[in-house]
N, C-alpha and C positions, 0 to 999 in steps of 0.2 A: 504494500499500500503505500509506503514511503516513496518507493522507487517510481510509481505510478503517479504520484500527486508531484514528484519533481518534474516528471517527465511534463505532466500537464500544464505546470506552470511555465516550463521553458516554451513549450509549443503556444500558450496563450500571449507570452511576453513577445515571441517570435511573428505572431499573427498581426497584432496591434503594430510591431515595427514594419512589418511586409506592406499592411495597408498605407500606413502613413508614407512609406517610401514610394509605393507605386502613385498614390494620390498626387504627391509633390512633384514626381518625375513626369507624369502625363500633364499636370498643369503648367509646369515649366516648358514641356515640348510643345503645346498647343500655343502658349503664349508666344513662343519664338516664331512658328508657323504663322500665326495671325500677323506679328509684327511685320513679317518679311513679306507678305501678301499685302498688307496695307502700305508699305513703304515702296512696293513695285506700283501698286496701284496710283500712289502720287507721282511717281516718276511718268507715267502713261499720261496722266492729265496733263502734266507739265509741258510733254512733247507735242500735244496737240497744238498745231498751228491756227485751227479755225476753231470756232465755237460749235460743239456737237450739241444739237437742240433735241435730239434722240437719245434713247434709252441705250445704253452703250453695255454690249454682253462682255462680261469678263470672263477669260479661261480660269478653270479651276486648277489648282494645285495641291494635291493631298485631298484633305477632308476639310479645306478652310474655304468659306464662302465669304464674299465682299459685297457690301451694299453702299453705293454713295448716294447721299441727299444732298439737297441744298441746305443752307445754314438753318433754316428756320423748320426744317424737317417736314416739308409738304409735298416734295417732289421727288422722286426717284431719278438720279441721274445715270446711275449704271449698277450693274448686279451680276453676279455669277450665274453660270448657266443654271444651276440648280435652284436658283431662287430668281430666275429671270422675271418672271409674271407677278412676285410678290409685292403687296404694298410696302409702304414705309413700315419697317419692323421696328425701330427704336429711335427715342430721341436722346439728347445727351442731357446730362445733368450733372450739376457741379458738385464736386466731391473733393473735399480739402485731402482726404486720407490717400487718393490716388497720385501717381506721379505727375501727370499734367493737368490735375485739378478736374478731369470730366470722368464720368462713369455713365454706363449704358441703362437705359431705362426702356425696357421693352414695351410695344404697344399690343397689348391684349384686346383683341377684338375678334369678332367671328371669321373676318376675312384673313387676319394673320395667323387663326390658331394652329392650323394644320402645319405651317411652316415653322411656328415657334417650337413646336413639340419635337422638330428634327434638329434645331440648333442649342447651342450651349456656349459658355465661355467667351460672353462678347466683350469686345473692347472699341473704343470711339476714339478718334483724332479728328482736329480741324485742318483744312489745306486751302490753299488758294489756287484759282486757275482763270482761265481768261472767261471762263463763264460766271466766274463770282467765287465766293467763300462756300465752302461745303463742309460737309462731314462725311468721313469714311467709317463705317461699321465693320468689325470683322468677327466672324462666328467660327467655332467648330460645327461641321454639318455632320449629321449622322449620329453614331452612338458616341455619347458624350462622356466625359470623365467619371461622372457619378454612374452612369451605366456599367463602365469597365471595373469601376471600383466594387461596384455592387456585385457582378458576376465573381470578381476574386474573393469576396467575402463568402459568397456561397460556394465556391470552391472549397475554400478553407473550412467553412462550416462542415462540409460533408468528409472532406480529406482527414483532416485533424484528428476528428473522433474515431474514425476508422484506424488512424495510424496510432492513436493510444491503445485502442483494444488490440491491435495487433502485437505493440510492444508489451502490455500487460500480460499477454498470453507468453510471449516469448520469455519474458522474465519469470513467470511462474514456472514455465517448463524449465528453463536453465535452472532456477534454484532449486527446483525438485530434482534434478539430476545431480546437481552440485552437492544437494545434502542428502541425497541416497545413502552415501557411505555412512553418514552421521546417523541416519534412521537404522541402519543395519547393525552398527555398533551398538545402538541404544537397545535394541531388540536382543541382541546377543548378550549383553549384560543383564538385560532384565531376565534372561532365562537361566543364567547362573544362579544356582541356589546356594545359599550360606553354607550348607554343608558340604559343598563340591565346588571348591573355590581352584580346581586343577585346570578348568576350562580357560580358553582365551578368545579373545576377539580376534577375526581375521585381519592380519596385517595387509594394507593396500600398496605397500611399497612406495619409494620415492622419498621426497622430502618436504611435501607440502603440509598445510594444516591438519589434513584428515589422516595423514601417516603419522604424524606426530603425535596426533591425539590417540590414535589407536596404539601406538607404542606406549604412551602415557597410562592408557587405561591398562594395558597388560602390564606394565610396572606397578600400578596400584593392584592389580589382582595378583601379583607376586608378593608382594608386600603383605596382603590380607591373608594369603595362603600361609605364608612364612609365619605371620602372627598367630593365625588359628592352630597351626602345628605347635608353635611355641607355648600357646596359652594350654592345649591339650597335654603337652608334655610337662610343663609346669605344675597343673592340677595333678597330673598323675604323680608326679614325683613328689610335690606337697603332702599327696595323700599319703603315699608310702611313707615319708618321714614320719608324719603326725600317727601313722597307725602303729609304726614298730615301739615308740615309747609308752604309747596307751597300752598295747597288747602285753608289754612287759608288766606295767602297772596293774592291770586287771589280772594276769597269771599269778604273780604274787601275792596281791591281796586275796583273792579267790583261794589259793592255796593256804595262806595262813588262816583264813576264816573258816575253813573245813575242819581244822585241827588247832585251835587256838593256844590249846595246852602245850603242845609239842612245837609249837611255831617259834622260830629265831626272829624276834621281834626287831633285835637290833639290827640284822640283816635286812629284815622288810623294810625298815625305816631308811636304812641305807638307799635301797632300791628306789623307794619311793622318791627320795630326795634328789637322787642322781637323774631319775627319769622326768621328775619335776621340772628341775633345771634343765634339762635337755629340752624339755616342751618349750620352756620360758624362751631360752634362746632362739628356738626356731620360729616361734610366733614373733618374737620382737624382729628378726631378720626378714620374716616376710612382710612384716607391718612396715620395716623401713624401705623395703624394695617396691612396695605398693605405693608408697606415698610419694617415694623419688620417681618412680615411672610416670608418674603424672606431670612432672616437671613443674610441682607448684610449691617446691619447699623454699622455704626463707633460708637463705645463707647468710650467717652473721659473719660480716667480714672484719677480722681484727689480726692482730700481728700473733703469729704463733710459733714460738720457740721449739722447731722439731728435736733438735737435740735433748732438750728437757724432757720431752716425752719420750724420746728412745731410753734416757737414763733412769725414768720411773718405770719403764717396762722391763729393763734390765734388772732392777730392784725387785719388782714383782716376781719374775721368773726365779731369781735366786731364793726367793722365800716360800715358792710353792712346789720347787723341785730342786734337784741336786744337779741341775746343768750348770755348766760355767757359761757366763756371759761377758764376752770380749767388747768392751765399748772404748777402746783406744783410739779408733778412727772415727769416733764421734766428734765432729766439729760444729762449731756455733753455726747453725742454719736457721734462719727466721724467714717465712714466708707470710703474705696476708690471705688469710684463708679463713675456713670455719673451722673453730677449734674443737668442737665435738666430733666434727668428720675427719678431722686429723688424727684425733685420738683412737677414733674406731679404726680407722684405716690400719694403721699401725699396730694396735692391740690384735686384729684379725690377722696381720700377717706374722706378727711374732708368736700368736698361738698356733698358727698353721705350721711354722718352723721347729716349735717346741715340741709339737706331736710327733715329728720325724725325725728330730734329732737323737744322736746316741750319746754324746758327752757334752757338746758346747755349741753356743750361738755366737755369732759375729755381726756386729751392728757397725754401720758406716754411715755418715752423712756429711754433704759437702755442698758446693755450687758447682754448677756447670752451666756457664752462660748465663740464661735468663731462667734457668731451671734449678731448683733445689731436688737433689739426688739423695734418696735413701736406700740402703741396701740391708738386708737381713739375710744371712747365710747359716746353715745348719751341716753338722758332719753326718747325715744318714746316707741313705742309700743312693740318693740323687733320682734325677728324672731326665726323661729324654726332651731336651730342650726344644727341638725341632716339632715335638707334638704339645707342646705345654700350652699352646694358646686356649685349648679346650678346657683347662682348668680354671679359667677366669668365666667359664658359664656356670649357669646357676644348677645346682645339684650335681656339679662335676666332682669326682673324687679318683685318686689315684688307685683306689681298690675298687674293681667292679662290683664285688659283694656286698659293698657297703657296710661293713662290719664295724659296728660302733666303737669298738677298742681301737681302731686304726684310722678313723676319719671324722670329721665333724658333721655339720648338717649339708655340708656343699654349698653353702651361700656365702661363706667368709670372704672368698677371693671375688666373687661376682660383685659383693658389696665394693670392695677394694676398686675393683675396676670401676665402678660407677662414680667413685668418691674422687679417683684422680682425673677421670675424664671431666668431670664438672670443675676442676679446678686447672684444665688447661694442659693435662698430661696424661700419661699412659703407664701401664704397669707391664711388666714382663719377666720371665725366667732367663736368667744369663748362664752361660757355659761357666763353670768351674772345675778345677782339677778334682775335687773331693766335696760330696754332698749336694746340696741345692742352695741355691742362690737367686733372690727375686729383687728387683729393682723396681723402686717406684719413681716416677718425675712428676712434678708438679711445677707450675710456673710459680716464681717468686712473688708476682703480682696477682696470683689467685686465677689468672686467666679471665676470659669474658664470661658473663652469666649466660645461661643457655634461654632458650625460648620459654617464657613463663617462671623463670626464677627472679627471685628479689635478693639483690645485695644489701645488706642492712650493715653500714659502717658504723663501727663505734671507735672512739679514741684509744690509744694504747694506753 
């Protein structure tokens, strides 16, 4: 409709301009012809050597007719052959708006009616001859300017609506053909069920807007499929992790309830406390990931001394275990970041290293350009660094059996990866001669906030 309205406006403006141009062109051409014939008539009368008392017949040139009368307009001296027998057709009238001060005033009588219907665009001039002063009237004979313009308007009135209808039809068909691939993509997407995201829309090829849209829709479907698979795996893994401690709790308490007298309540309480703490940790990790997956977490940006956090973790490990902790390579390392996240990040890495260490842990912290680098190493069995990226996935463990005595919830390193990413860095395992070493890099300025996150700055 917008295209059709725009074309209708263009055609309307064009029609008005064309009619105006044609009218002016016809009027100019007619005036030129009339003035030429009037000048030729004056020269003819000037060349007469004797007084012509009879009506002189003038030849016609084009569609211009001439009538010559006496100055009083009572007698016809000469006339073009087309109006040779016509009576006086017009008188002169004074008009200050005209160039010579005269204008034509037609004489409308029964005798002149037939001739006046065939003439238009009259002009008048005075002249002198041996017969005396007279008037020369010039007219366009036959189809006048108004008639020609009327024919043009009629033609435009018929042709332009037809042209507009034809243009509208072509636009309708063309838009339909252009948008047919879009409709095909829409129908295809509409048929893809939420439970079967493996289907894709047909690719049209090329690099136009339709092809790019098809690729974008397919990429979106791939992300949705990956998200769906990830969600299903996440729910399955979370259910498994939650079921394991609950099963242990129920089995322990049911066994003790069947024979309270012989039950070892000290052991029962230890099991309940251990599995309860396991459930608490798992629920806390799940809640943290769910909250941060929405990218709506507020990050309290303050100055954090990572070396102090490492020293505190080293002291904690010494109190809770017999492991040695080497902190000689811990150097003053300050970053602008969320303090709670930094502590959680370092604790998760230290707990993971402590779980697999044999005798010793080694901490390191230093600057590397715009990054602050933390490494935590253990002297355990070690892992294949080339396959270590999967350990940062959720519920990933080094032991496929997910034994509780050799692994945690499988969420600790996933949380670490989230935290370092939100602070402009990354986490990875690096090769070492003995054991396992994990490296954490965060921006000294904390990195730019992600979409939806809010930095809250606090003075140091």
